[in-house]
C-alpha positions, 0 to 999 in steps of 0.5 A, spaced: 312 743 418 307 747 417 305 754 420 300 750 425 305 745 428 303 739 424 308 735 420 308 734 412 310 728 410 317 732 407 318 734 413 318 727 416 322 724 411 328 730 412 327 729 419 328 722 420 332 722 413 328 717 410 327 714 403 320 717 401 319 710 397 314 706 401 317 699 404 313 695 399 318 699 393 324 698 398 323 691 399 321 690 391 327 693 389 332 692 394 330 685 396 337 682 394 340 686 400 335 684 405 336 677 404 343 678 406 341 682 412 344 689 409 338 693 408 334 692 414 330 698 416 329 700 424 322 702 422 318 703 416 311 707 414 307 703 408 302 707 405 297 702 401 303 699 398 303 693 394 305 686 398 304 681 393 305 682 385 300 677 381 297 672 385 301 666 385 304 664 392 309 659 389 316 661 391 319 660 385 314 664 381 317 671 378 312 675 381 312 672 387 320 674 388 318 681 386 313 681 392 315 685 398 312 678 401 317 674 399 322 676 404 317 676 410 320 671 414 326 676 414 322 682 416 323 684 423 322 691 423 316 695 426 311 698 420 305 703 420 300 701 415 296 706 412 290 704 407 283 707 405 278 701 404 275 703 398 282 704 395 281 703 387 288 702 385 291 698 391 286 692 393 285 693 400 287 686 401 294 687 400 294 690 407 289 685 410 294 679 408 300 683 410 297 684 417 296 676 417 303 675 415 306 680 420 301 677 426 304 670 424 311 672 425 310 676 431 312 682 427 309 689 430 305 693 426 300 698 427 294 699 423 290 705 420 284 704 416 280 710 413 273 707 412 270 709 405 277 712 403 281 712 396 288 710 395 290 717 397 285 720 402 282 726 400 280 729 406 285 734 409 284 732 416 286 725 415 292 727 412 294 731 418 291 725 422 296 720 418 302 725 418 302 726 426 301 718 427 307 717 422 311 722 426 309 719 433 311 712 430 317 714 427 319 717 434 318 711 438 322 707 434 327 711 431 328 716 437 328 724 437 332 727 431 334 734 433 331 740 429 335 742 424 
């Protein structure tokens, strides 16, 4: 926590005992566990993640199999999506595409779009807003975690 009481990413990850990797990375590297039902997060936060590697939607293609969306049919956990719409590192369409897939499957999500902002916001007030929303979102789905 900062002196003003607002959460930081580190304090959120420690408080909720989270893996700091974004969901897209968790699904990318642990998709084998997702497929057999051993790795189903209760809730997640995705910060401008890559959800489709390459452009192929062929389920047999290696790039598709390596993508988070290859496990979309098993995705049940609510997710908070955060993305700047002027991101030059990860196309904003990665998030809008994921939103469409989540809607089709009736998976709960919340979306924060920072207009005219980059991959990692340059404005301190937006980080504070995002951390506050992350804290609220995780409390909503994971419950209160006592302070250490």
